C-alpha positions as CSV (number, residue, x, y, z in Angstrom):
1,X,-1.7,9.2,32.8
2,X,0.6,5.7,32.1
3,X,-3.2,4.0,31.5
4,X,-3.5,6.9,28.5
5,X,-0.3,7.3,27.5
6,X,-0.2,3.4,27.3
7,X,-3.1,3.0,25.4
8,X,-2.9,5.6,23.4
9,X,0.8,4.7,21.4
10,X,-0.4,1.1,21.7
11,X,-3.1,2.3,19.7
12,X,-0.8,5.0,16.7
13,X,1.7,2.7,16.9
14,X,-0.9,-0.2,14.8
15,X,-2.1,1.7,12.7
16,X,1.7,3.3,11.7
17,X,2.0,-1.0,11.7
18,X,-1.0,-1.5,9.4
19,X,0.3,1.6,6.5
20,X,4.2,0.3,6.7
21,X,5.8,2.6,9.1
22,X,8.4,1.2,11.1
23,X,7.9,2.2,15.0
24,X,11.3,4.6,15.7
25,X,11.3,5.9,19.1
26,X,8.4,6.8,21.5
27,X,9.1,9.9,22.7
28,X,8.0,10.0,26.4
29,X,4.9,12.5,25.6
30,X,4.7,10.6,21.2
31,X,5.4,8.2,19.2
32,X,7.5,9.0,16.1
33,X,7.8,7.0,12.7
34,X,9.5,7.0,9.7
35,X,7.6,5.9,6.0
36,X,10.6,4.1,3.1
37,X,12.5,3.8,5.3
38,X,13.6,0.9,5.9
39,X,11.4,-0.9,2.9
40,X,10.9,1.9,0.2
41,X,7.6,2.8,-0.3
42,X,7.3,5.5,-3.5
43,X,3.5,6.3,-1.1
44,X,5.2,7.1,1.6
45,X,4.2,10.0,1.8
46,X,0.0,8.9,1.6
47,X,0.6,7.2,3.6
48,X,1.7,8.6,6.5
49,X,-1.4,11.4,5.9
50,X,-3.2,8.3,5.8
51,X,-1.9,7.7,9.3
52,X,-2.1,9.7,10.9
53,X,-5.7,10.9,10.0
54,X,-6.6,7.5,11.1
55,X,-4.5,8.2,14.2
56,X,-6.6,11.6,14.9
57,X,-9.5,9.6,14.7
58,X,-8.6,7.1,17.1
59,X,-8.0,9.3,19.3
60,X,-10.9,11.0,19.4
61,X,-12.8,7.7,19.7
62,X,-10.5,7.8,23.0
63,X,-10.8,11.5,24.5
64,X,-14.4,10.8,24.9
65,X,-14.5,7.4,26.5
66,X,-10.7,9.5,28.4
67,X,-12.9,13.0,29.5
68,X,-16.2,11.3,31.4
69,X,-14.2,8.2,33.4
70,X,-11.6,11.0,34.0
71,X,-12.7,14.0,33.4
72,X,-9.2,15.0,31.4
73,X,-8.8,17.0,28.0
74,X,-6.9,14.6,25.0
75,X,-6.0,16.5,21.9
76,X,-2.7,15.0,20.8
77,X,-0.6,16.6,17.5
78,X,1.0,15.6,14.5
79,X,3.6,16.8,11.8
80,X,4.8,15.0,8.5
81,X,8.1,16.0,6.6
82,X,9.8,14.6,4.0
83,X,13.3,14.7,2.9
84,X,16.9,12.4,3.0
85,X,18.3,11.4,6.9
86,X,20.2,8.6,7.5
87,X,19.3,5.4,9.1
88,X,20.0,1.9,9.6
89,X,21.7,0.8,13.4
90,X,24.1,3.2,15.1
91,X,26.9,2.2,16.9
92,X,28.7,-1.1,18.1
93,X,26.1,-2.1,21.2
94,X,22.9,-1.5,18.2
95,X,19.6,-0.1,20.0
96,X,17.2,-0.3,16.4
97,X,16.6,1.1,13.1
98,X,16.5,4.7,13.5
99,X,16.4,7.9,11.1
100,X,18.9,11.2,12.1
101,X,19.0,13.6,10.0
102,X,18.2,17.5,9.7
103,X,14.4,16.4,8.2
104,X,13.2,14.4,11.5
105,X,13.6,17.5,13.1
106,X,11.4,19.3,10.7
107,X,9.0,17.4,11.5
108,X,8.7,17.4,15.2
109,X,8.7,21.1,14.3
110,X,5.7,20.3,11.7
111,X,4.7,18.3,14.6
112,X,4.7,21.4,16.6
113,X,3.6,24.4,14.5
114,X,0.4,22.0,13.8
115,X,-2.9,22.7,15.8
116,X,-4.0,20.9,18.9
117,X,-6.1,17.9,16.9
118,X,-4.9,18.9,13.5
119,X,-1.8,17.4,11.2
120,X,-0.2,20.3,9.8
121,X,2.4,19.1,6.8
122,X,5.8,20.8,5.4
123,X,6.7,21.9,2.2
124,X,8.1,19.0,0.8
125,X,4.9,16.5,2.0
126,X,2.5,19.0,0.4
127,X,4.0,18.6,-2.5
128,X,4.6,14.2,-2.5
129,X,1.2,14.2,-2.4
130,X,-0.3,16.7,-4.4
131,X,-3.7,16.2,-5.5
132,X,-4.6,12.9,-3.3
133,X,-4.1,14.9,-0.2
134,X,-7.5,17.7,0.6
135,X,-5.3,20.1,2.1
136,X,-5.8,23.5,3.9
137,X,-4.3,26.7,2.2
138,X,-0.1,27.8,2.6
139,X,0.6,29.0,5.7
140,X,4.0,30.9,7.0
141,X,4.7,28.8,10.5
142,X,7.6,30.0,13.6
143,X,9.6,27.2,13.6
144,X,12.4,27.0,16.7
145,X,15.6,27.7,15.0
146,X,14.8,28.7,11.6
147,X,15.4,32.6,11.4
148,X,12.1,33.2,9.0
149,X,8.5,31.3,9.3
150,X,7.9,28.3,7.3
151,X,5.9,26.9,4.2
152,X,3.7,24.3,6.2
153,X,-0.5,23.1,4.7
154,X,-2.1,21.7,6.9
155,X,-3.8,18.2,6.3
156,X,-7.4,18.5,5.4
157,X,-7.9,14.8,4.0
158,X,-7.5,12.5,1.7
159,X,-9.1,12.7,-2.3
160,X,-11.1,9.6,-3.4
161,X,-9.5,6.9,-6.0
162,X,-11.6,9.0,-8.2
163,X,-10.7,12.7,-7.7
164,X,-6.7,11.8,-6.9
165,X,-4.3,12.0,-10.1
166,X,-1.5,10.0,-8.2
167,X,1.4,11.1,-5.7
168,X,4.3,13.3,-7.1
169,X,6.8,10.7,-7.3
170,X,10.5,10.9,-4.8
171,X,13.6,10.8,-7.1
172,X,15.3,7.1,-6.0
173,X,18.2,8.0,-4.7
174,X,20.5,4.9,-3.5
175,X,18.2,2.5,-5.3
176,X,19.7,1.2,-8.0
177,X,19.5,-2.8,-7.1
178,X,16.2,-1.9,-6.4
């Protein structure tokens, strides 16, 4: 299991870093990555979608080998959410760059709601990617900590360059100097 997890985490980290994300933390059975911080990326939501799909392809390649070799079925879920977070190094003995806030928890909830082998987007991320992504029909998903189901959409793919009308732009906050 340690060898499988090490290979999976290494592959996933390489993918998210290729798309400009910061790997925030290893969560024991996965990773959390932040797109758009500390370096602002206007297309952060689309980059996250591209990375998520590539990670799922990497897992499919790994899964066939692992199933043949070890008889273990490997499938994972990915959740994406967009919103304001507090990001930086915290504490007097900073332990590294991280993001905190309600939106981080929502990403985790989207991951829990995703089908195995799938990617689930919150409504905020779905709005940001607009027609640049191919999304499933809106669905209401029950998530931990919410009294009522919340809207979500499954990521099915990314539109070709000619099909894209461009992702919606996020609101610029605190970036006057840039």
